[in-house]
N, C-alpha and C positions, 0 to 999 in steps of 0.2 A: 504494500500500500504506500502511496506517495501522498503526503499532505503538506501544503504550504499556505501562506497567506499572500494575497495579492500585493500587500504592502512590502513583502520581502522579495518580490520578483523585480529584477532590473528592467528599466524602461529604456528603449532605444528610439532614436529619431528614424523615421522611415525616409531613406534617401534613395528614392527610385523615381524614374521619369514619370511625371504625371501626379506625383504626390506633393502636397504642400501643407505644412502645419500639422503633420501626423506623427504620433508616437505610438509605440506598440510594446506590450508586455507579452512574452510567450509563456503562458500559464501551464499548459500541458502539451507535450511533444515527445518525439522518439527518445530524446535524451533522458527523459524521466520514466520511460517505459510505455508510453502511449503509442501503440502500433497502428491504430486505425483512425486516429483523429488528431487534430490540433485545436487547442483552445487558446485564443489570443484576445487580449484586451487592447482595443485601439482607442486613442484619445485624439480627436480631431478638433483643432482650435477654430475659433470664429473665422470664417472665410476660407478655412482649409478644405482639402478634398483629397480623395484617393483616386488613383487612375482607374479608368474603365478597363476591366479585364474579362477574359473568358477562360473558363476551366472545365475540364471533363468531370470533375467531382462536384457533388452537391455542396451547398453552403447553407448555414443557418446563422442568422444575425439577430442579436437581441440588443435593442437600443436602451441603454441605461437612463440617459437624460439628454436633453437638448432636442434639436430639430434638424432634419437634413432632407435633402432631395435624393431619393434612391432611383437609379436607372436599372431597368431589366428588360432586355429586348427592345420592344417598341413602347414600353411602359415607363412612365415617370410618376412617382408618388412621393408626397411629403410624409416622412415618418418622424416619430417623436418618442420620448421616453416611455417605456412600457410596450412599445410595438415589437413584433417579431416578424422577421422576413425569412422565407424559405425559398431558395433558388435551386431548382431541379438540376439533376445531373444532365450534362449535355453530352450527346454522343457524337463522335467523329467531328469535333470542332474544326479539324484541319481539312475535312472533306469539302469539295466544291459542289457536292450534290445536295 
């Protein structure tokens, strides 16, 4: 069993193309024995944003507080603290069909 506190986990600046004002804490990952998932805590500052990405794996997002514009496919929706987002697994994202 692995137990920690979010306050004990190191926070990193997200330095990737398309990210602005974003920090992350890697809470659960392979390094602590989690083979099938990652649990990360993102903090996005006012006016900040993450890049638009596409992945083959599903995503689950829980908004702790604040308000944001979430993009998914052709959909945009305003989300806020207490909202939950589920993004389905995409198949063959590199396929042209």
